VEXDREN-2710 file (C-alpha; in Angstrom, 1 decimal):
% VEXDREN-2710
k/r/px/py/pz
1/UNK/40.7/-1.3/90.8
2/UNK/40.0/-1.7/94.5
3/UNK/42.4/-2.3/97.2
4/UNK/42.4/-2.1/101.0
5/UNK/45.3/-0.7/103.0
6/UNK/46.1/1.2/106.1
7/UNK/47.3/4.8/106.3
8/UNK/50.8/4.8/107.7
9/UNK/51.5/8.6/108.2
10/UNK/49.4/11.7/108.2
11/UNK/50.0/15.4/108.0
12/UNK/46.9/17.0/109.5
13/UNK/48.1/20.6/109.1
14/UNK/48.2/20.2/105.3
15/UNK/44.9/18.3/105.1
16/UNK/46.2/15.2/103.4
17/UNK/47.3/11.7/104.3
18/UNK/50.1/9.6/102.9
19/UNK/50.1/5.8/103.0
20/UNK/52.8/3.4/102.1
21/UNK/51.5/1.2/99.3
22/UNK/51.8/-2.5/100.3
23/UNK/53.0/-3.4/96.8
24/UNK/56.0/-1.1/97.3
25/UNK/54.9/1.6/94.8
26/UNK/55.6/4.4/97.2
27/UNK/53.3/6.9/98.8
28/UNK/49.7/7.5/97.8
29/UNK/48.2/10.9/98.4
30/UNK/44.7/11.3/99.7
31/UNK/43.2/14.8/99.4
32/UNK/39.7/16.0/100.2
33/UNK/37.8/18.1/97.8
34/UNK/38.3/21.8/98.4
35/UNK/38.7/25.2/96.8
36/UNK/42.0/24.2/95.4
37/UNK/40.8/20.8/94.1
38/UNK/37.1/21.1/93.1
39/UNK/37.2/18.2/90.7
40/UNK/37.6/15.4/93.3
41/UNK/34.6/13.5/94.4
42/UNK/34.0/14.6/98.0
43/UNK/30.7/12.9/98.3
44/UNK/32.4/9.5/97.9
45/UNK/35.5/10.4/99.8
46/UNK/34.0/12.1/102.8
47/UNK/37.0/12.7/105.1
48/UNK/40.7/12.5/104.6
49/UNK/41.9/9.3/106.2
50/UNK/43.9/9.6/109.4
51/UNK/46.9/7.6/110.5
52/UNK/46.0/4.0/111.2
53/UNK/42.7/4.1/109.5
54/UNK/41.8/1.4/107.0
55/UNK/40.8/2.6/103.6
56/UNK/39.6/1.0/100.4
57/UNK/41.1/2.7/97.4
58/UNK/38.7/2.8/94.5
59/UNK/40.5/4.9/91.9
60/UNK/44.2/5.8/91.6
61/UNK/45.6/8.4/89.3
62/UNK/49.3/9.0/88.5
63/UNK/50.6/12.6/88.3
64/UNK/54.0/14.2/88.3
65/UNK/54.3/13.9/92.0
66/UNK/53.3/10.3/92.3
67/UNK/50.2/8.3/92.9
68/UNK/47.0/10.0/94.1
69/UNK/43.9/8.3/95.4
70/UNK/41.1/10.2/93.8
71/UNK/38.3/8.0/95.1
72/UNK/38.3/6.0/98.4
73/UNK/36.1/4.8/101.2
74/UNK/37.0/4.7/104.9
75/UNK/36.4/1.2/106.3
END
């Protein structure tokens, strides 16, 4: 699954970005690998996307809080 989209809003003090999914599925959470989340692939993800950046979502996972992008590339 691969999809390009633009990050609509961003919360830099918390270290993650939200985007509004173009298909209307709600917010997708992007989170960098860190001490709290060592399982995410930080080598692929690099940086957390900022507002207005284009990203290509490579892998989406569903959790209790909603959709989460676990792999992405900044375009």
